[in-house]
C-alpha positions in Angstrom: 32.9 112.0 5.2 36.2 113.4 2.9 37.0 116.4 4.8 35.0 119.7 3.4 37.7 122.4 1.3 37.2 125.9 3.0 34.5 127.7 2.2 34.7 129.9 -1.1 37.1 127.8 -2.5 37.5 126.4 -5.6 39.1 122.3 -5.2 42.5 122.1 -7.5 42.7 118.7 -9.2 46.3 117.5 -11.3 48.9 115.2 -11.3 51.8 116.1 -12.6 53.8 112.8 -11.6 54.4 110.1 -9.4 56.8 112.7 -6.9 55.4 115.7 -7.2 54.9 117.7 -4.1 51.2 116.0 -2.3 49.2 118.0 -1.5 45.9 116.9 -1.8 45.1 113.5 -1.4 42.1 110.2 -0.8 43.6 108.0 2.1 41.9 104.8 1.6 39.7 103.1 4.5 39.9 99.8 5.8 36.7 97.5 5.2 36.6 94.0 3.3 34.5 92.2 3.0 36.3 88.4 1.7 34.4 86.1 -0.8 32.2 83.6 0.1 34.2 81.2 -1.7 38.0 81.8 -2.5 39.0 82.8 -6.1 41.0 80.6 -8.6 44.5 79.7 -6.7 45.7 81.1 -9.6 44.8 84.8 -9.2 45.2 84.4 -5.5 49.4 84.2 -6.7 50.0 87.7 -6.4 49.0 87.9 -2.2 51.8 87.1 0.4 51.7 83.4 2.3 49.5 85.0 5.5 46.9 87.0 3.5 44.0 86.5 5.5 42.4 86.1 2.0 44.3 82.8 1.1 42.2 81.1 4.3 38.9 82.8 4.7 35.5 82.1 3.3 33.7 85.3 3.9 32.7 87.9 6.1 33.7 91.8 6.9 36.9 91.1 8.7 35.7 93.5 11.3 33.8 90.7 12.6 35.5 87.3 11.6 39.3 89.1 12.5 38.5 92.2 15.2 42.0 92.2 16.0 43.2 92.3 12.5 40.3 94.9 11.6 41.5 96.9 15.0 45.6 97.1 13.2 44.4 97.5 10.3 42.6 100.5 11.3 46.0 101.8 13.6 48.1 101.2 10.3 46.4 103.9 8.6 45.1 106.2 11.5 49.2 106.4 12.3 49.8 106.8 7.9 47.6 110.1 8.3 48.9 111.8 11.3 52.4 111.1 9.0 50.6 113.0 5.8 49.3 115.9 8.7 52.6 116.4 9.2 53.8 116.8 6.3 50.9 119.5 4.7 48.5 116.9 3.6 45.3 117.6 3.2 43.5 114.3 3.3 40.0 113.2 2.1 38.7 109.9 3.4 36.1 107.8 0.7 32.7 106.9 3.1 32.0 103.3 4.6 29.7 101.2 2.5 26.0 101.0 3.3 23.7 97.7 4.5 22.6 97.6 1.1 26.4 97.8 -1.2 27.7 95.1 0.9 24.2 93.0 0.7 23.7 94.0 -3.6 27.3 92.4 -3.4 26.2 88.8 -1.9 28.9 85.6 -2.3 30.7 88.0 -4.4 32.2 89.8 -1.5 33.1 94.0 -1.4 36.1 96.2 -0.9 36.7 99.7 0.2 40.5 99.2 1.3 42.6 100.4 -1.4 42.0 104.0 -3.2 44.6 103.8 -5.3 42.7 101.5 -7.5 39.2 102.4 -8.3 40.1 105.8 -9.4 42.9 107.8 -10.7 44.8 110.6 -11.7 46.5 111.7 -15.1 46.9 115.1 -15.1 43.8 117.0 -15.1 42.2 113.8 -16.3 39.8 111.6 -13.5 39.0 108.2 -14.4 37.1 105.4 -12.9 38.4 102.5 -13.0 37.2 98.8 -14.3 38.0 96.5 -11.9 38.5 92.4 -12.9 37.8 91.3 -9.4 34.1 90.4 -8.6 34.7 91.7 -5.0 36.1 94.6 -6.0 34.2 96.3 -8.7 32.2 98.4 -6.8 35.7 99.9 -4.8 34.1 103.1 -6.7 31.3 103.5 -4.8 32.5 105.2 -1.6 34.5 107.1 -3.1 31.9 108.9 -5.3 31.4 111.2 -2.4 34.6 112.4 -2.5 34.2 113.2 -6.3 31.2 115.0 -5.9 32.4 117.5 -3.3 35.9 117.8 -5.1 36.5 116.8 -8.8 32.9 118.3 -9.6 33.7 121.9 -9.2 37.5 121.5 -9.9 39.0 122.5 -13.6 39.1 118.9 -14.7 38.1 115.8 -16.8 35.6 113.1 -15.1 34.9 110.1 -17.3 34.9 106.2 -17.0 36.3 103.3 -18.2 33.3 101.5 -19.9 31.3 98.4 -17.7 33.5 95.3 -18.1 31.8 91.9 -20.0 30.0 89.1 -18.2 31.7 86.6 -18.0 30.7 82.8 -18.1 30.1 81.9 -14.5 33.2 79.1 -14.7 35.5 81.3 -17.1 38.9 82.1 -15.2 39.9 85.3 -17.4 36.5 87.2 -15.7 35.9 87.8 -19.4 37.0 90.4 -21.9 37.0 93.4 -20.1 38.1 95.9 -21.0 40.6 96.2 -17.0 42.0 99.3 -16.3 43.1 99.3 -13.1 45.1 102.6 -10.9 47.8 100.4 -9.6 49.3 99.9 -13.3 49.0 103.1 -13.7 52.0 105.1 -13.4 52.6 109.1 -14.1 55.4 111.1 -15.5 54.1 114.3 -17.2 52.8 113.5 -20.6 54.2 110.0 -20.6 51.9 107.1 -18.7 52.6 103.9 -17.9 50.1 101.4 -17.2 51.5 97.5 -16.0 49.8 94.3 -17.2 50.2 90.9 -15.7 46.7 89.0 -16.6 45.5 89.5 -12.6 44.1 92.9 -13.4 44.7 95.7 -16.4 44.5 94.2 -19.7 45.3 95.1 -23.4 41.6 96.6 -24.0 42.0 98.5 -20.6 45.5 100.1 -22.0 43.9 100.9 -25.7 40.4 102.7 -23.9 43.2 105.4 -21.6 44.6 105.8 -24.7 42.1 106.7 -26.8 41.8 109.2 -23.7 44.9 111.0 -23.3 46.6 111.1 -26.9 44.7 113.5 -28.3 45.1 115.6 -25.2 49.7 115.1 -25.6 50.2 112.3 -23.4 52.0 108.9 -24.7 50.6 106.0 -22.9 53.2 102.5 -23.1 52.5 99.2 -22.0 54.8 98.0 -19.1 54.8 93.7 -19.0 54.7 92.2 -15.8 55.4 88.7 -14.1 53.0 87.3 -13.5 53.2 87.0 -9.7 52.6 90.8 -9.4 49.4 92.2 -8.9 50.1 95.8 -10.9 52.9 98.0 -12.0 53.1 99.7 -9.0 53.7 96.5 -7.5 57.2 96.5 -8.9 58.4 99.5 -9.9 58.2 103.4 -7.5 59.7 106.3 -9.4 60.8 108.4 -6.1 61.8 111.5 -8.0 63.5 112.7 -11.6 66.4 109.8 -12.1 65.6 107.4 -9.1 63.5 105.0 -8.8 62.7 101.8 -6.5 62.6 98.3 -9.0 62.1 94.9 -9.6 63.7 94.3 -12.6 62.9 89.9 -12.0 59.3 91.4 -12.1 60.0 93.3 -15.8 60.3 90.6 -18.2 60.9 93.5 -21.4 63.4 95.2 -18.8 62.1 98.8 -17.8 60.6 101.2 -19.4 63.6 103.0 -22.6 63.1 105.8 -20.9 63.5 104.9 -17.3 67.2 102.7 -18.9 69.8 105.2 -17.1 67.7 106.2 -13.9 69.5 105.3 -10.9 68.1 102.7 -9.4 67.2 100.7 -6.6 66.3 97.7 -6.8 64.9 94.6 -5.4 64.4 90.9 -6.0 61.3 89.4 -6.2 60.6 88.0 -3.0 61.0 91.2 -1.7 58.5 93.0 -4.7 56.1 90.4 -3.3 56.0 91.5 -0.3 55.7 95.1 -1.6 58.8 97.0 -1.5 58.3 98.8 -4.4 54.7 100.7 -3.2 56.5 103.2 -1.3 54.8 106.6 -1.4 56.6 109.4 -2.1 55.5 113.0 -1.0 57.8 115.5 -2.9 61.1 114.3 -4.3 63.0 114.4 -1.2 60.8 112.9 1.3 59.6 109.1 1.0 58.1 106.5 3.2 57.5 103.2 3.6 57.1 100.0 6.4 60.1 98.7 8.9 60.6 96.0 6.7 61.9 97.4 4.2 64.6 99.1 5.9 67.6 98.4 3.6 65.6 99.7 0.7 65.2 103.1 3.2 68.5 103.4 3.6 70.1 103.1 0.2 67.6 106.0 -0.8 69.3 107.9 1.6 72.1 107.7 0.2 70.5 109.2 -2.1 70.1 112.5 0.1 65.8 111.1 0.4 64.3 111.9 3.7 62.7 108.7 4.0 59.7 108.1 7.0 58.2 104.9 7.9 55.1 103.6 8.9 54.5 99.8 9.9 52.0 98.4 7.4 52.1 94.9 7.9 48.3 94.2 8.4 47.4 96.3 5.3 50.4 94.8 3.3 49.2 91.2 3.8 46.3 92.6 2.3 48.3 93.1 -1.0 48.5 96.2 -0.9 50.9 98.8 0.4 50.9 103.0 1.0 50.8 103.5 -2.6 47.6 101.2 -3.3 46.1 102.9 -0.6 46.1 106.7 -1.3 44.8 108.4 -4.7 46.2 111.9 -5.3 43.9 114.7 -6.3 46.5 117.1 -6.3 50.2 116.8 -7.3 52.2 119.4 -8.3 55.4 121.5 -7.5 
């Protein structure tokens, strides 16, 4: 269940940028049922070598690997403790119902990365359109949070069109449109959207531009290396003028508007382990995994306070701190 707002309080929904002070966030649950048959090997190229998704064949992790499940839940609890300490209000999706799990069938199901099935740009809350079959209903357990904290707020709430149905032997999974929150980075009225062939595609980006540009936004496509699932696996905006980036993962280089920013660089192997996927809590505070202490040290040299939480199980599933959260309110 999500945490309730104070009685009589109207929720506020607005995301100014990736690093504006985080006030309200949705923190993902730790729930996944892996597909009965693995995705194509090319679709697994973004996962680390130790990912359970590379070898598992179906079943809820709670049943198939309870020890890993327990460690995963502990990671999320420790992360929530950091969020609480910094005064961030946290909402949580509900768990999937037995009916939802049964309906997913052999495709599997997911309720584990709140960043992707919906996202927030300014006062626009957008339900995404997921490419992988096991993630296409991932927004369902979030809708309770949306009903409580988005419907009453002064904001728009829309959904990307349902993706077209592809032939069973079509490895592309069809034309989409696909648009996922991990690909969307917000910087004021400028929105960057990544595309690698694994998640968001150009049709999804065209849809987002059609939604946002009449409201004064610029939507910019950022091509990604084929091993990057999302843009936030290659690029993180820490504060105005400072970013973390894997330049190898950006075939066209950084977007023009970011090229004069100070940068902490990581290589492709580090990016594959989610080195750029830390989470700014404000322009002064950043959360990352202790395995990336070298990144943290360089950020500290720029005057950023770094908090560390072990997120090794979470990262083994293809996401990290940004992937695990979706802000509803980020504003100074």
